[in-house]
ZATOR-622830 format. One record per atom (N, C-alpha, C, O): residue number from 1; x, y, z. Coordinates in steps of 0.001 Angstrom, whole numbers. Layout:
<sites>
{k=NUM | X=X | Y=Y | Z=Z}
...
</sites>
This chain:
<sites>
{k=1 | X=117147 | Y=59271 | Z=156756}
{k=1 | X=116448 | Y=58148 | Z=156184}
{k=1 | X=116753 | Y=58117 | Z=154689}
{k=1 | X=116727 | Y=59146 | Z=154015}
{k=2 | X=117035 | Y=56947 | Z=154197}
{k=2 | X=117327 | Y=56806 | Z=152780}
{k=2 | X=116222 | Y=56008 | Z=152105}
{k=2 | X=115866 | Y=54915 | Z=152544}
{k=3 | X=115691 | Y=56572 | Z=151038}
{k=3 | X=114642 | Y=55934 | Z=150252}
{k=3 | X=115163 | Y=55704 | Z=148841}
{k=3 | X=116094 | Y=56379 | Z=148402}
{k=4 | X=114571 | Y=54764 | Z=148140}
{k=4 | X=114930 | Y=54478 | Z=146757}
{k=4 | X=113810 | Y=54969 | Z=145845}
{k=4 | X=112637 | Y=54673 | Z=146073}
{k=5 | X=114181 | Y=55718 | Z=144817}
{k=5 | X=113194 | Y=56222 | Z=143859}
{k=5 | X=113481 | Y=55627 | Z=142491}
{k=5 | X=114609 | Y=55695 | Z=142001}
{k=6 | X=112464 | Y=55046 | Z=141877}
{k=6 | X=112582 | Y=54464 | Z=140537}
{k=6 | X=111679 | Y=55260 | Z=139605}
{k=6 | X=110477 | Y=55374 | Z=139846}
{k=7 | X=112261 | Y=55814 | Z=138532}
{k=7 | X=111484 | Y=56631 | Z=137601}
{k=7 | X=110687 | Y=55750 | Z=136654}
{k=7 | X=111242 | Y=54851 | Z=136023}
{k=8 | X=109394 | Y=56004 | Z=136552}
{k=8 | X=108509 | Y=55296 | Z=135619}
{k=8 | X=108272 | Y=56225 | Z=134431}
{k=8 | X=107440 | Y=57129 | Z=134503}
{k=9 | X=109000 | Y=56003 | Z=133343}
{k=9 | X=108952 | Y=56908 | Z=132188}
{k=9 | X=107561 | Y=57101 | Z=131618}
{k=9 | X=107160 | Y=58233 | Z=131345}
{k=10 | X=106835 | Y=56050 | Z=131437}
{k=10 | X=105517 | Y=56134 | Z=130827}
{k=10 | X=104502 | Y=56887 | Z=131668}
{k=10 | X=103454 | Y=57294 | Z=131167}
{k=11 | X=104810 | Y=57074 | Z=132949}
{k=11 | X=103886 | Y=57739 | Z=133848}
{k=11 | X=104426 | Y=59056 | Z=134381}
{k=11 | X=103726 | Y=59753 | Z=135115}
{k=12 | X=105661 | Y=59412 | Z=134026}
{k=12 | X=106318 | Y=60650 | Z=134470}
{k=12 | X=106245 | Y=60802 | Z=135989}
{k=12 | X=105805 | Y=61829 | Z=136507}
{k=13 | X=106684 | Y=59763 | Z=136682}
{k=13 | X=106672 | Y=59820 | Z=138139}
{k=13 | X=107754 | Y=58910 | Z=138711}
{k=13 | X=108249 | Y=58004 | Z=138041}
{k=14 | X=108104 | Y=59176 | Z=139959}
{k=14 | X=109027 | Y=58336 | Z=140713}
{k=14 | X=108218 | Y=57513 | Z=141704}
{k=14 | X=107407 | Y=58051 | Z=142458}
{k=15 | X=108443 | Y=56212 | Z=141694}
{k=15 | X=107883 | Y=55336 | Z=142715}
{k=15 | X=108938 | Y=55278 | Z=143818}
{k=15 | X=110079 | Y=54894 | Z=143563}
{k=16 | X=108569 | Y=55651 | Z=145029}
{k=16 | X=109522 | Y=55749 | Z=146126}
{k=16 | X=109272 | Y=54624 | Z=147123}
{k=16 | X=108150 | Y=54425 | Z=147589}
{k=17 | X=110350 | Y=53882 | Z=147447}
{k=17 | X=110257 | Y=52740 | Z=148359}
{k=17 | X=111291 | Y=52835 | Z=149469}
{k=17 | X=112347 | Y=53445 | Z=149307}
{k=18 | X=110968 | Y=52224 | Z=150591}
{k=18 | X=111908 | Y=52113 | Z=151702}
{k=18 | X=112893 | Y=50978 | Z=151402}
{k=18 | X=112717 | Y=50228 | Z=150442}
{k=19 | X=113908 | Y=50869 | Z=152219}
{k=19 | X=114925 | Y=49826 | Z=152033}
{k=19 | X=114325 | Y=48425 | Z=152084}
{k=19 | X=114835 | Y=47513 | Z=151434}
{k=20 | X=113239 | Y=48242 | Z=152855}
{k=20 | X=112603 | Y=46923 | Z=152950}
{k=20 | X=111658 | Y=46630 | Z=151783}
{k=20 | X=111037 | Y=45568 | Z=151734}
{k=21 | X=111550 | Y=47583 | Z=150835}
{k=21 | X=110703 | Y=47391 | Z=149660}
{k=21 | X=109291 | Y=47922 | Z=149796}
{k=21 | X=108547 | Y=47943 | Z=148816}
{k=22 | X=108903 | Y=48354 | Z=150990}
{k=22 | X=107556 | Y=48894 | Z=151164}
{k=22 | X=107446 | Y=50276 | Z=150522}
{k=22 | X=108429 | Y=51012 | Z=150433}
{k=23 | X=106264 | Y=50608 | Z=150088}
{k=23 | X=106026 | Y=51871 | Z=149384}
{k=23 | X=106024 | Y=53047 | Z=150350}
{k=23 | X=105370 | Y=53013 | Z=151392}
{k=24 | X=106774 | Y=54096 | Z=149982}
{k=24 | X=106809 | Y=55321 | Z=150782}
{k=24 | X=105983 | Y=56423 | Z=150127}
{k=24 | X=105604 | Y=57391 | Z=150787}
{k=25 | X=105703 | Y=56281 | Z=148833}
{k=25 | X=104901 | Y=57290 | Z=148147}
{k=25 | X=105260 | Y=57415 | Z=146685}
{k=25 | X=105908 | Y=56544 | Z=146105}
{k=26 | X=104829 | Y=58508 | Z=146109}
{k=26 | X=105004 | Y=58744 | Z=144675}
{k=26 | X=105286 | Y=60232 | Z=144472}
{k=26 | X=104659 | Y=61088 | Z=145096}
{k=27 | X=106240 | Y=60522 | Z=143588}
{k=27 | X=106567 | Y=61899 | Z=143230}
{k=27 | X=106318 | Y=62077 | Z=141740}
{k=27 | X=106840 | Y=61314 | Z=140927}
{k=28 | X=105530 | Y=63071 | Z=141381}
{k=28 | X=105150 | Y=63314 | Z=139991}
{k=28 | X=106036 | Y=64380 | Z=139363}
{k=28 | X=106392 | Y=65364 | Z=140011}
{k=29 | X=106391 | Y=64181 | Z=138102}
{k=29 | X=107183 | Y=65161 | Z=137355}
{k=29 | X=106220 | Y=65936 | Z=136465}
{k=29 | X=105521 | Y=65357 | Z=135634}
{k=30 | X=106194 | Y=67259 | Z=136652}
{k=30 | X=105278 | Y=68098 | Z=135886}
{k=30 | X=106029 | Y=69248 | Z=135232}
{k=30 | X=106928 | Y=69822 | Z=135846}
{k=31 | X=105674 | Y=69597 | Z=133982}
{k=31 | X=106317 | Y=70733 | Z=133332}
{k=31 | X=105969 | Y=72029 | Z=134049}
{k=31 | X=104837 | Y=72230 | Z=134490}
{k=32 | X=106961 | Y=72900 | Z=134154}
{k=32 | X=106784 | Y=74177 | Z=134836}
{k=32 | X=106813 | Y=75330 | Z=133834}
{k=32 | X=105975 | Y=76230 | Z=133888}
{k=33 | X=107787 | Y=75295 | Z=132916}
{k=33 | X=107907 | Y=76326 | Z=131897}
{k=33 | X=108239 | Y=75692 | Z=130560}
{k=33 | X=108825 | Y=74611 | Z=130505}
{k=34 | X=107868 | Y=76357 | Z=129497}
{k=34 | X=108203 | Y=75943 | Z=128124}
{k=34 | X=107644 | Y=74585 | Z=127747}
{k=34 | X=108239 | Y=73884 | Z=126929}
{k=35 | X=106529 | Y=74203 | Z=128316}
{k=35 | X=106005 | Y=72865 | Z=128052}
{k=35 | X=105628 | Y=72643 | Z=126593}
{k=35 | X=105724 | Y=71518 | Z=126104}
{k=36 | X=105200 | Y=73689 | Z=125883}
{k=36 | X=104807 | Y=73526 | Z=124483}
{k=36 | X=105672 | Y=74339 | Z=123529}
{k=36 | X=105312 | Y=74510 | Z=122365}
{k=37 | X=106805 | Y=74839 | Z=124005}
{k=37 | X=107684 | Y=75679 | Z=123189}
{k=37 | X=108725 | Y=74803 | Z=122498}
{k=37 | X=109553 | Y=74199 | Z=123178}
{k=38 | X=108709 | Y=74715 | Z=121155}
{k=38 | X=109665 | Y=73855 | Z=120453}
{k=38 | X=111061 | Y=74480 | Z=120329}
{k=38 | X=111981 | Y=73816 | Z=119852}
{k=39 | X=111238 | Y=75720 | Z=120741}
{k=39 | X=112519 | Y=76406 | Z=120598}
{k=39 | X=113617 | Y=75722 | Z=121407}
{k=39 | X=113416 | Y=75381 | Z=122572}
{k=40 | X=114776 | Y=75524 | Z=120786}
{k=40 | X=115917 | Y=74927 | Z=121487}
{k=40 | X=116475 | Y=75874 | Z=122543}
{k=40 | X=117154 | Y=75431 | Z=123469}
{k=41 | X=116201 | Y=77161 | Z=122418}
{k=41 | X=116702 | Y=78150 | Z=123370}
{k=41 | X=115874 | Y=78200 | Z=124649}
{k=41 | X=116280 | Y=78819 | Z=125631}
{k=42 | X=114730 | Y=77557 | Z=124637}
{k=42 | X=113857 | Y=77575 | Z=125815}
{k=42 | X=114494 | Y=76761 | Z=126939}
{k=42 | X=114860 | Y=75603 | Z=126738}
{k=43 | X=114627 | Y=77358 | Z=128108}
{k=43 | X=115151 | Y=76638 | Z=129264}
{k=43 | X=114009 | Y=75858 | Z=129905}
{k=43 | X=113231 | Y=76404 | Z=130687}
{k=44 | X=113921 | Y=74593 | Z=129568}
{k=44 | X=112828 | Y=73778 | Z=130083}
{k=44 | X=112986 | Y=73547 | Z=131580}
{k=44 | X=114074 | Y=73226 | Z=132059}
{k=45 | X=111902 | Y=73710 | Z=132302}
{k=45 | X=111902 | Y=73539 | Z=133742}
{k=45 | X=110758 | Y=72616 | Z=134141}
{k=45 | X=109680 | Y=72628 | Z=133547}
{k=46 | X=111025 | Y=71837 | Z=135141}
{k=46 | X=110039 | Y=70898 | Z=135640}
{k=46 | X=109975 | Y=71007 | Z=137161}
{k=46 | X=110874 | Y=71555 | Z=137800}
{k=47 | X=108913 | Y=70485 | Z=137715}
{k=47 | X=108769 | Y=70394 | Z=139162}
{k=47 | X=108411 | Y=68960 | Z=139508}
{k=47 | X=107541 | Y=68354 | Z=138882}
{k=48 | X=109092 | Y=68426 | Z=140509}
{k=48 | X=108769 | Y=67112 | Z=141046}
{k=48 | X=108026 | Y=67363 | Z=142354}
{k=48 | X=108547 | Y=68028 | Z=143249}
{k=49 | X=106808 | Y=66830 | Z=142464}
{k=49 | X=106063 | Y=67033 | Z=143710}
{k=49 | X=105221 | Y=65804 | Z=144033}
{k=49 | X=104885 | Y=65010 | Z=143155}
{k=50 | X=104898 | Y=65673 | Z=145284}
{k=50 | X=104075 | Y=64552 | Z=145720}
{k=50 | X=104131 | Y=64385 | Z=147220}
{k=50 | X=104615 | Y=65255 | Z=147943}
{k=51 | X=103626 | Y=63249 | Z=147677}
{k=51 | X=103566 | Y=62965 | Z=149116}
{k=51 | X=104336 | Y=61681 | Z=149419}
{k=51 | X=104284 | Y=60699 | Z=148678}
{k=52 | X=105050 | Y=61734 | Z=150538}
{k=52 | X=105800 | Y=60577 | Z=151014}
{k=52 | X=105433 | Y=60296 | Z=152462}
{k=52 | X=105101 | Y=61210 | Z=153217}
{k=53 | X=105494 | Y=59029 | Z=152842}
{k=53 | X=105310 | Y=58621 | Z=154231}
{k=53 | X=106694 | Y=58346 | Z=154808}
{k=53 | X=107357 | Y=57389 | Z=154409}
{k=54 | X=107132 | Y=59187 | Z=155750}
{k=54 | X=108446 | Y=59014 | Z=156374}
{k=54 | X=108461 | Y=59730 | Z=157710}
{k=54 | X=107689 | Y=60663 | Z=157929}
{k=55 | X=109336 | Y=59296 | Z=158599}
{k=55 | X=109487 | Y=59909 | Z=159926}
{k=55 | X=108169 | Y=59920 | Z=160699}
{k=55 | X=107948 | Y=60810 | Z=161520}
{k=56 | X=107301 | Y=58961 | Z=160453}
{k=56 | X=106022 | Y=58894 | Z=161139}
{k=56 | X=105063 | Y=59997 | Z=160743}
{k=56 | X=104165 | Y=60348 | Z=161508}
{k=57 | X=105247 | Y=60548 | Z=159550}
{k=57 | X=104414 | Y=61666 | Z=159103}
{k=57 | X=104159 | Y=61557 | Z=157609}
{k=57 | X=104823 | Y=60796 | Z=156905}
{k=58 | X=103188 | Y=62327 | Z=157134}
{k=58 | X=102948 | Y=62480 | Z=155706}
{k=58 | X=103638 | Y=63764 | Z=155272}
{k=58 | X=103350 | Y=64841 | Z=155792}
{k=59 | X=104550 | Y=63640 | Z=154317}
{k=59 | X=105327 | Y=64785 | Z=153849}
{k=59 | X=104864 | Y=65227 | Z=152468}
{k=59 | X=104712 | Y=64403 | Z=151566}
{k=60 | X=104644 | Y=66509 | Z=152304}
{k=60 | X=104374 | Y=67098 | Z=150982}
{k=60 | X=105697 | Y=67654 | Z=150481}
{k=60 | X=106324 | Y=68487 | Z=151137}
{k=61 | X=106115 | Y=67183 | Z=149310}
{k=61 | X=107456 | Y=67518 | Z=148813}
{k=61 | X=107395 | Y=68242 | Z=147480}
{k=61 | X=106492 | Y=68027 | Z=146672}
{k=62 | X=108386 | Y=69114 | Z=147272}
{k=62 | X=108543 | Y=69795 | Z=145988}
{k=62 | X=110037 | Y=69937 | Z=145703}
{k=62 | X=110820 | Y=70346 | Z=146560}
{k=63 | X=110406 | Y=69585 | Z=144465}
{k=63 | X=111802 | Y=69635 | Z=144028}
{k=63 | X=111836 | Y=70301 | Z=142659}
{k=63 | X=111252 | Y=69767 | Z=141715}
{k=64 | X=112498 | Y=71451 | Z=142514}
{k=64 | X=112620 | Y=72071 | Z=141197}
{k=64 | X=113674 | Y=71346 | Z=140350}
{k=64 | X=114685 | Y=70876 | Z=140872}
{k=65 | X=113428 | Y=71262 | Z=139050}
{k=65 | X=114371 | Y=70646 | Z=138109}
{k=65 | X=114671 | Y=71672 | Z=137032}
{k=65 | X=113756 | Y=72176 | Z=136381}
{k=66 | X=115926 | Y=71979 | Z=136841}
{k=66 | X=116341 | Y=72933 | Z=135813}
{k=66 | X=117141 | Y=72206 | Z=134740}
{k=66 | X=117815 | Y=71217 | Z=135026}
{k=67 | X=117069 | Y=72686 | Z=133528}
{k=67 | X=117804 | Y=72079 | Z=132423}
{k=67 | X=119263 | Y=72512 | Z=132495}
{k=67 | X=119599 | Y=73641 | Z=132136}
{k=68 | X=120113 | Y=71630 | Z=132951}
{k=68 | X=121550 | Y=71883 | Z=132997}
{k=68 | X=122154 | Y=71245 | Z=131751}
{k=68 | X=122341 | Y=70030 | Z=131702}
{k=69 | X=122457 | Y=72056 | Z=130753}
{k=69 | X=122932 | Y=71520 | Z=129478}
{k=69 | X=124295 | Y=70843 | Z=129593}
{k=69 | X=124671 | Y=70066 | Z=128715}
{k=70 | X=125034 | Y=71124 | Z=130653}
{k=70 | X=126345 | Y=70503 | Z=130825}
{k=70 | X=126236 | Y=69024 | Z=131194}
{k=70 | X=127086 | Y=68226 | Z=130799}
{k=71 | X=125198 | Y=68650 | Z=131947}
{k=71 | X=125078 | Y=67261 | Z=132400}
{k=71 | X=123776 | Y=66597 | Z=131998}
{k=71 | X=123665 | Y=65373 | Z=132081}
{k=72 | X=122792 | Y=67361 | Z=131566}
{k=72 | X=121491 | Y=66790 | Z=131220}
{k=72 | X=120658 | Y=66539 | Z=132461}
{k=72 | X=121128 | Y=66723 | Z=133584}
{k=73 | X=119429 | Y=66122 | Z=132256}
{k=73 | X=118519 | Y=65912 | Z=133380}
{k=73 | X=118923 | Y=64707 | Z=134231}
{k=73 | X=118818 | Y=64749 | Z=135456}
{k=74 | X=119376 | Y=63651 | Z=133594}
{k=74 | X=119615 | Y=62396 | Z=134294}
{k=74 | X=120810 | Y=62355 | Z=135209}
{k=74 | X=120914 | Y=61444 | Z=136030}
{k=75 | X=121723 | Y=63309 | Z=135101}
{k=75 | X=122934 | Y=63280 | Z=135914}
{k=75 | X=122954 | Y=64344 | Z=137002}
{k=75 | X=123971 | Y=64518 | Z=137673}
{k=76 | X=121856 | Y=65053 | Z=137185}
{k=76 | X=121800 | Y=66099 | Z=138202}
{k=76 | X=121471 | Y=65517 | Z=139571}
{k=76 | X=120700 | Y=64563 | Z=139683}
{k=77 | X=122065 | Y=66104 | Z=140615}
{k=77 | X=121602 | Y=65868 | Z=141973}
{k=77 | X=120577 | Y=66954 | Z=142251}
{k=77 | X=120885 | Y=68141 | Z=142140}
{k=78 | X=119384 | Y=66567 | Z=142606}
{k=78 | X=118291 | Y=67516 | Z=142795}
{k=78 | X=118011 | Y=67703 | Z=144282}
{k=78 | X=118086 | Y=66754 | Z=145062}
{k=79 | X=117690 | Y=68928 | Z=144663}
{k=79 | X=117377 | Y=69237 | Z=146059}
{k=79 | X=116056 | Y=69973 | Z=146146}
{k=79 | X=115730 | Y=70793 | Z=145288}
{k=80 | X=115298 | Y=69673 | Z=147190}
{k=80 | X=114028 | Y=70336 | Z=147405}
{k=80 | X=113674 | Y=70327 | Z=148872}
{k=80 | X=114530 | Y=70139 | Z=149736}
{k=81 | X=112404 | Y=70534 | Z=149139}
{k=81 | X=111942 | Y=70615 | Z=150523}
{k=81 | X=110656 | Y=69796 | Z=150678}
{k=81 | X=109837 | Y=69702 | Z=149763}
{k=82 | X=110511 | Y=69210 | Z=151868}
{k=82 | X=109286 | Y=68501 | Z=152234}
{k=82 | X=108779 | Y=69102 | Z=153542}
{k=82 | X=109570 | Y=69517 | Z=154389}
{k=83 | X=107465 | Y=69146 | Z=153701}
{k=83 | X=106882 | Y=69647 | Z=154930}
{k=83 | X=105864 | Y=68644 | Z=155445}
{k=83 | X=105048 | Y=68119 | Z=154687}
{k=84 | X=105926 | Y=68385 | Z=156755}
{k=84 | X=104991 | Y=67434 | Z=157363}
{k=84 | X=103693 | Y=68140 | Z=157727}
{k=84 | X=103602 | Y=69367 | Z=157713}
{k=85 | X=102689 | Y=67325 | Z=158055}
{k=85 | X=101410 | Y=67884 | Z=158473}
{k=85 | X=101546 | Y=68623 | Z=159803}
{k=85 | X=100638 | Y=69352 | Z=160204}
{k=86 | X=102679 | Y=68437 | Z=160491}
{k=86 | X=102927 | Y=69119 | Z=161762}
{k=86 | X=103708 | Y=70421 | Z=161579}
{k=86 | X=104005 | Y=71114 | Z=162552}
{k=87 | X=104039 | Y=70749 | Z=160326}
{k=87 | X=104754 | Y=71990 | Z=160039}
{k=87 | X=106265 | Y=71859 | Z=160045}
{k=87 | X=106964 | Y=72853 | Z=159847}
{k=88 | X=106789 | Y=70662 | Z=160266}
{k=88 | X=108237 | Y=70471 | Z=160228}
{k=88 | X=108711 | Y=70438 | Z=158777}
{k=88 | X=108039 | Y=69890 | Z=157903}
{k=89 | X=109870 | Y=71029 | Z=158538}
{k=89 | X=110442 | Y=71057 | Z=157187}
{k=89 | X=111653 | Y=70126 | Z=157118}
{k=89 | X=112455 | Y=70066 | Z=158050}
{k=90 | X=111774 | Y=69410 | Z=156015}
{k=90 | X=112873 | Y=68506 | Z=155763}
{k=90 | X=113428 | Y=68792 | Z=154371}
{k=90 | X=112690 | Y=69208 | Z=153478}
{k=91 | X=114725 | Y=68570 | Z=154189}
{k=91 | X=115277 | Y=68673 | Z=152843}
{k=91 | X=115200 | Y=67282 | Z=152201}
{k=91 | X=115247 | Y=66254 | Z=152875}
{k=92 | X=115080 | Y=67297 | Z=150882}
{k=92 | X=115068 | Y=66054 | Z=150107}
{k=92 | X=116091 | Y=66218 | Z=149002}
{k=92 | X=116174 | Y=67269 | Z=148366}
{k=93 | X=116863 | Y=65180 | Z=148779}
{k=93 | X=117833 | Y=65175 | Z=147684}
{k=93 | X=117642 | Y=63905 | Z=146873}
{k=93 | X=117467 | Y=62816 | Z=147419}
{k=94 | X=117680 | Y=64070 | Z=145562}
{k=94 | X=117608 | Y=62942 | Z=144632}
{k=94 | X=118963 | Y=62848 | Z=143940}
{k=94 | X=119376 | Y=63774 | Z=143242}
{k=95 | X=119647 | Y=61735 | Z=144134}
{k=95 | X=120954 | Y=61527 | Z=143556}
{k=95 | X=120835 | Y=60614 | Z=142337}
{k=95 | X=120066 | Y=59653 | Z=142366}
{k=96 | X=121582 | Y=60895 | Z=141266}
{k=96 | X=121557 | Y=59993 | Z=140110}
{k=96 | X=122307 | Y=58697 | Z=140434}
{k=96 | X=123198 | Y=58678 | Z=141283}
{k=97 | X=121938 | Y=57635 | Z=139756}
{k=97 | X=122690 | Y=56374 | Z=139927}
{k=97 | X=122830 | Y=55690 | Z=138609}
{k=97 | X=123428 | Y=54616 | Z=138531}
</sites>
């Protein structure tokens, strides 16, 4: 299943929609490490997490984000995992566009 995610900068979240435009859920971007450290040497890390409606289930998803200085945050392909209320696990990938 392919979903479209649009990042809302002012809210630090992805609005996720199906191909028909209906809402599938929301994924929040939260700081994981170095949130208040001004040092340039700090490897800033974030976590994207939230719930999506897909495959006839509610999925709880988590995607780690690491600071890749070679490409920056916006050009990374991100991978994580989602789990349904039935215990099934799915992989999730976020591709840059």
